[in-house]
C-alpha positions as CSV (number, residue, x, y, z in Angstrom):
1,M,-44.7,20.4,50.4
2,P,-44.0,17.7,53.0
3,L,-39.9,17.3,54.1
4,S,-40.2,13.7,52.7
5,H,-41.2,15.0,49.2
6,L,-38.2,17.6,49.3
7,F,-35.7,15.3,50.5
8,K,-36.9,13.1,47.6
9,N,-36.8,15.9,44.7
10,I,-33.7,16.7,46.7
11,F,-32.0,13.0,46.0
12,L,-33.3,13.0,42.7
13,F,-32.2,16.0,41.5
14,I,-28.5,15.0,43.0
15,S,-28.9,11.5,41.4
16,I,-29.9,13.2,37.8
17,S,-26.6,15.6,38.0
18,I,-24.5,13.0,39.0
19,V,-25.2,10.5,36.2
20,T,-25.5,13.7,33.9
21,V,-21.5,14.5,35.3
22,L,-20.3,10.8,34.7
23,Y,-22.0,10.9,31.1
24,A,-19.9,14.1,30.4
25,E,-16.7,12.8,31.7
26,N,-17.1,9.3,30.1
27,E,-17.8,11.0,26.6
28,K,-15.0,13.1,27.1
29,I,-12.4,9.7,28.4
30,C,-13.9,8.0,25.2
31,K,-13.0,11.1,22.6
32,V,-9.3,9.3,21.6
33,Y,-9.8,12.5,19.0
34,E,-11.2,16.2,19.1
35,I,-13.2,15.5,15.8
36,Q,-15.7,13.3,14.7
37,S,-14.3,11.0,11.8
38,G,-10.7,11.7,9.8
39,E,-8.4,10.3,7.5
40,V,-4.7,10.8,7.6
41,I,-1.9,9.6,4.6
42,Y,1.3,8.9,6.1
43,E,4.6,9.5,4.3
44,I,6.8,6.4,6.0
45,S,10.8,7.2,5.3
46,G,14.3,6.8,6.6
47,E,17.8,7.0,5.7
48,S,20.9,6.0,8.0
49,P,24.5,4.8,8.2
50,L,23.6,0.9,10.4
51,T,27.3,0.4,10.5
52,S,30.2,2.3,9.1
53,E,30.2,-0.9,6.2
54,T,26.1,-0.9,5.9
55,N,23.4,1.8,5.2
56,L,19.8,1.3,6.2
57,S,17.1,3.1,4.3
58,I,13.1,2.7,5.1
59,A,10.2,3.4,2.8
60,G,6.5,3.3,2.7
61,E,3.1,4.1,3.3
62,G,0.5,4.7,6.2
63,R,-3.3,5.5,6.8
64,L,-5.2,6.3,9.6
65,R,-9.0,5.8,9.3
66,F,-11.5,6.8,12.2
67,K,-15.2,7.3,13.3
68,E,-17.3,8.1,16.3
69,W,-14.2,10.6,18.2
70,G,-11.6,7.6,17.5
71,D,-14.1,4.6,19.0
72,V,-13.4,2.7,15.9
73,V,-9.8,2.7,14.3
74,L,-8.2,1.5,10.8
75,L,-4.6,1.6,11.0
76,E,-2.5,0.8,7.9
77,E,1.2,0.5,7.2
78,K,3.1,-1.1,4.6
79,G,6.8,-0.8,3.0
80,E,9.8,-2.0,3.2
81,I,13.2,-1.5,4.9
82,S,16.4,-2.0,2.9
83,I,19.7,-2.6,4.1
84,Q,23.0,-2.3,1.5
85,G,26.6,-2.0,1.4
86,A,28.4,-4.9,3.1
87,L,25.0,-6.9,4.0
88,K,22.5,-7.0,1.8
89,D,19.1,-7.7,3.3
90,R,15.3,-6.9,3.1
91,Q,12.4,-6.9,5.9
92,V,8.8,-5.9,3.6
93,F,6.4,-4.6,6.8
94,Q,2.5,-4.7,6.0
95,R,0.2,-4.1,9.4
96,L,-3.6,-3.4,9.3
97,I,-5.2,-2.9,13.1
98,K,-8.3,-2.3,13.9
99,Q,-9.6,-0.9,17.3
100,E,-13.4,-1.1,18.2
101,Q,-14.1,-0.4,21.6
102,D,-11.8,-2.6,23.8
103,I,-11.4,-5.3,21.0
104,T,-8.2,-5.7,18.1
105,Q,-8.0,-7.0,15.4
106,N,-4.7,-7.6,13.7
107,A,-4.5,-9.1,9.9
108,D,-1.6,-11.5,9.5
109,Y,-1.2,-11.8,6.1
110,K,1.4,-14.5,6.2
111,T,-2.0,-16.8,7.6
112,Q,-4.5,-15.5,6.2
113,K,-6.1,-14.8,9.3
114,V,-7.7,-12.0,11.5
115,L,-6.2,-12.4,14.9
116,E,-8.8,-11.0,17.8
117,R,-9.0,-10.6,21.2
118,K,-10.2,-8.3,23.7
119,T,-8.0,-6.0,25.9
120,S,-8.0,-3.0,27.7
121,D,-4.6,-1.8,26.7
122,R,-5.2,0.1,23.2
123,N,-1.3,1.6,23.2
124,I,-0.8,-0.6,19.7
125,V,-3.1,1.9,18.1
126,F,-3.0,5.3,20.0
127,G,0.6,4.7,21.6
128,E,2.0,7.3,18.7
129,N,-0.7,9.5,20.3
130,T,0.8,9.6,24.1
131,K,2.8,12.7,25.7
132,D,4.1,10.8,28.1
133,G,7.6,11.8,29.3
134,L,7.8,14.5,26.6
135,K,7.8,18.3,26.4
136,Q,5.5,20.7,24.6
137,T,8.2,23.0,22.2
138,G,6.5,25.0,20.1
139,D,4.2,24.3,17.2
140,M,4.1,23.6,13.5
141,N,2.3,23.9,10.3
142,I,1.7,20.8,8.4
143,T,-1.1,20.1,5.3
144,G,-2.3,23.3,6.7
145,L,-3.3,22.4,9.7
146,K,-1.5,24.0,13.0
147,C,0.2,20.8,15.3
148,E,1.5,20.8,18.5
149,V,5.0,19.6,19.1
150,W,5.9,17.7,21.5
151,E,9.5,16.0,21.9
152,G,11.8,14.0,24.3
153,P,14.9,11.7,23.8
154,G,15.1,10.9,20.2
155,I,11.9,11.2,19.4
156,K,9.6,14.4,18.1
157,K,5.7,14.4,17.4
158,C,3.6,17.1,16.3
159,L,-0.1,16.0,17.1
160,Y,-3.4,17.8,16.1
161,K,-6.5,17.5,18.3
162,G,-4.9,13.7,19.5
163,M,-4.2,12.8,15.6
164,P,-0.3,12.5,14.8
165,L,0.6,14.3,11.9
166,L,4.3,14.0,12.5
167,I,6.5,10.7,14.0
168,E,10.4,11.4,14.1
169,I,12.8,9.4,15.6
170,D,16.6,10.4,15.1
171,L,18.5,8.0,18.1
172,Y,22.2,7.4,17.9
173,G,22.1,8.4,13.6
174,I,18.7,6.4,13.2
175,R,16.2,8.3,11.3
176,Y,12.9,7.7,10.9
177,S,9.6,9.6,9.5
178,K,6.2,9.4,9.3
179,K,4.8,12.4,7.8
180,A,1.1,13.4,7.0
181,L,0.5,13.9,3.2
182,E,-2.8,14.7,3.4
183,V,-5.9,15.2,5.9
184,K,-9.3,14.9,5.6
185,L,-11.8,15.8,8.4
186,D,-15.6,15.1,9.4
187,I,-15.5,12.3,6.8
188,N,-18.6,10.0,5.9
189,A,-16.8,6.7,7.2
190,S,-18.6,3.6,5.8
191,E,-18.6,0.4,7.9
192,E,-16.8,-1.1,4.6
193,E,-14.1,1.5,4.4
194,C,-13.0,0.7,8.3
195,S,-13.3,-3.1,7.8
196,M,-11.0,-5.4,7.6
197,P,-9.3,-8.1,5.1
198,D,-11.7,-11.8,4.3
199,F,-10.0,-13.9,6.1
200,P,-11.3,-16.5,9.4
201,V,-11.3,-14.4,12.6
202,E,-9.3,-16.5,15.6
203,E,-9.4,-15.5,18.9
204,F,-6.3,-14.3,20.1
205,G,-6.5,-14.8,24.1
206,L,-7.0,-18.8,23.2
207,I,-3.6,-19.1,21.8
208,K,-2.0,-16.2,23.5
209,N,-0.2,-18.7,25.6
210,S,1.1,-20.5,23.1
211,V,2.5,-17.8,20.9
212,K,3.6,-16.2,23.6
213,T,5.9,-19.0,24.4
214,K,6.9,-19.9,20.6
215,N,7.9,-16.6,19.9
216,K,9.9,-16.3,23.4
217,E,13.7,-16.0,21.5
218,K,12.0,-14.2,18.5
219,S,13.8,-11.2,18.1
220,K,11.9,-8.0,17.1
221,K,11.9,-7.1,13.3
222,I,13.1,-3.4,12.8
223,F,9.8,-1.7,11.7
224,E,8.7,-3.3,15.0
225,I,11.2,-1.7,17.5
226,L,10.5,1.4,15.6
227,K,7.2,1.6,16.6
228,D,7.9,0.5,20.1
229,I,9.5,3.9,20.1
230,S,6.7,6.4,19.0
231,R,4.6,4.6,21.1
232,G,7.0,5.7,24.2
233,Q,9.3,2.5,24.8
234,N,12.7,3.7,25.8
235,F,14.7,1.4,24.4
236,G,17.6,2.2,26.4
237,M,17.5,6.1,25.3
238,V,19.5,8.9,26.4
239,D,19.5,12.4,25.9
240,S,23.3,13.6,25.3
241,N,22.6,16.9,26.2
242,E,21.7,16.1,29.7
243,T,24.3,13.7,30.8
244,N,27.2,13.6,32.0
245,E,28.2,10.4,30.3
246,T,32.0,10.5,28.2
247,N,31.8,10.0,25.1
248,E,33.5,6.7,25.6
249,S,30.1,5.5,27.8
250,M,27.7,7.2,25.3
251,D,29.9,5.2,22.4
252,K,29.2,1.6,24.2
253,V,25.6,3.2,24.9
254,K,24.9,3.5,21.2
255,T,27.1,-0.1,19.7
256,E,24.3,-1.3,22.2
257,F,21.4,-0.4,20.8
258,I,22.7,-0.8,17.2
259,N,23.3,-4.7,17.5
260,Q,20.0,-4.9,19.7
261,F,18.2,-2.2,16.8
262,A,19.5,-4.8,14.2
263,Q,19.5,-8.1,16.0
264,S,16.6,-9.7,13.4
265,I,19.1,-8.8,10.6
266,F,22.0,-10.2,12.2
267,E,20.0,-13.5,12.8
268,H,18.7,-14.1,9.2
269,Q,22.3,-13.2,7.8
270,K,23.7,-15.4,9.9
271,K,21.0,-18.1,8.7
272,R,20.7,-17.8,5.2
273,L,24.8,-16.7,4.6
274,P,26.0,-20.4,4.8
275,E,22.9,-21.6,3.6
276,L,23.4,-19.0,0.3
277,L,27.0,-20.7,-0.1
278,G,25.5,-24.5,0.2
279,A,22.8,-23.3,-2.6
280,L,25.7,-21.1,-4.5
281,K,27.9,-25.0,-4.9
282,K,25.2,-27.5,-6.0
283,S,24.3,-24.1,-8.7
284,R,27.7,-24.6,-10.4
285,E,27.8,-28.5,-9.7
286,C,24.5,-28.2,-12.1
287,I,25.2,-25.8,-14.4
288,E,27.6,-28.0,-15.9
289,R,25.4,-30.2,-17.1
290,A,23.0,-27.7,-18.3
291,E,22.0,-27.9,-22.3
292,H,19.6,-25.5,-22.6
293,A,18.8,-22.0,-20.8
294,E,15.7,-23.5,-19.3
295,E,17.8,-26.3,-17.2
296,A,20.4,-23.5,-16.5
297,N,18.0,-21.8,-14.6
298,A,16.5,-24.8,-13.0
299,C,20.6,-25.0,-11.4
300,L,20.6,-21.5,-10.1
301,D,16.7,-21.3,-9.2
302,E,17.9,-22.1,-5.0
303,S,20.7,-19.5,-5.0
304,E,18.7,-17.1,-7.0
305,A,15.9,-17.0,-4.8
306,I,18.1,-16.4,-1.0
307,K,20.0,-13.7,-3.1
308,K,16.7,-12.1,-4.3
309,E,15.5,-12.6,0.0
310,L,18.7,-10.8,0.8
311,G,18.2,-8.1,-1.7
312,M,21.3,-8.9,-3.7
313,Q,21.1,-8.5,-7.3
314,T,20.3,-11.8,-9.1
315,S,20.9,-12.6,-13.2
316,Y,19.1,-15.8,-14.8
317,A,20.4,-16.6,-18.4
318,N,18.8,-15.5,-21.5
319,F,20.2,-17.9,-24.1
320,W,22.7,-20.8,-23.4
321,D,25.8,-21.9,-25.6
322,D,29.2,-23.1,-24.3
323,N,30.4,-19.4,-23.5
324,Q,27.5,-19.1,-21.0
325,T,28.5,-22.4,-19.5
326,H,31.8,-20.9,-19.1
327,A,30.6,-17.5,-18.2
328,Y,28.4,-18.5,-15.4
329,G,30.8,-21.2,-14.1
330,K,33.4,-18.5,-13.6
331,K,30.7,-16.2,-12.3
332,L,29.8,-18.9,-9.4
333,D,33.3,-19.6,-8.8
334,D,33.8,-16.3,-7.7
335,E,31.0,-16.0,-5.2
336,I,31.7,-19.5,-4.1
337,F,35.2,-18.4,-3.1
338,D,34.3,-15.0,-1.9
339,L,31.5,-16.2,0.3
340,E,33.7,-19.4,1.2
341,S,37.0,-17.4,2.4
342,R,34.4,-15.0,4.9
343,M,32.6,-18.2,6.6
344,S,35.0,-18.0,9.0
345,C,34.8,-15.0,10.3
346,I,30.9,-15.2,10.2
347,G,31.0,-18.1,12.0
348,R,32.8,-15.8,15.1
349,A,30.3,-13.0,14.5
350,Q,28.3,-12.1,17.8
351,N,26.2,-8.8,16.2
352,I,25.4,-7.0,13.2
353,I,28.4,-5.0,13.8
354,E,30.9,-7.7,13.5
355,L,29.0,-9.5,11.1
356,S,28.9,-6.4,9.1
357,A,33.0,-5.8,9.3
358,C,33.0,-9.7,8.3
359,M,31.5,-8.9,5.0
360,K,33.3,-5.5,4.1
């Protein structure tokens, strides 16, 4: 064989080998999960003291559905965060995100749109899989599957072939859990089952700067912060077992964390409590002129709507007479007096802990 043909064959062999290796490596990188397709149904829960007078509870559900080794993923979570005690409030969360290669789609249920953008950062979907900063501490059995336990300050994960079967946060008394209830492997995932709502699609990249400017001062809601922590953001987490901090210093860190964690509740309460007082006064004035239940309830609509938004007990009239006029009038007088007596303290409050103390 001529020497030139030998070199040509060697070059061809090396080229094919390199392409094969690169293809294999690329296939390995693209496999987010070590399973071709699957579905996980989750229970989302949590119950914690937010302040000494106010408690927080979380109840919801989630679903992870994927195919092509995680090249196409649909992540859904919905539920409610309830604040009870001295402060009463509620935050509803509903998230539906689809990741297909480098395209992320996010369903915005308020605007009834699907926000779409091209990005190389897929942390919003796959961040819960990350093991950065965590140590493997053993294994657990969840839904009959043996998963690896990874732990770090305030967080614990159990991963099965890349799929999160358990996410637990226990941080300064705040406890959150997302645990698999059912796992289906190697499913037949159709296009319809991995589709988004039939909303108009808007390219997020085109409005990214305006959205960022608009929301620059907007505080993250509690569920968003919990998701950030589960995806590896630190939020000032300190491992009390590995620090020389004094109890006083740790208390300060905890206070700062709680105030940051509940900042969205604080801002909502600071805005709505004065508005509730004004609505109660209007209801009180209006109800004196009501001649039947329909008119009385119309008088109560604004104040009762704010109460419902804040997770407070609401009460409408089933019938109306002079006795009802007197009873509702006294009830409103008591509510107005109680809230008005707290307004000075509410006005001075700088954070959720101070505001909770005002309302105890």
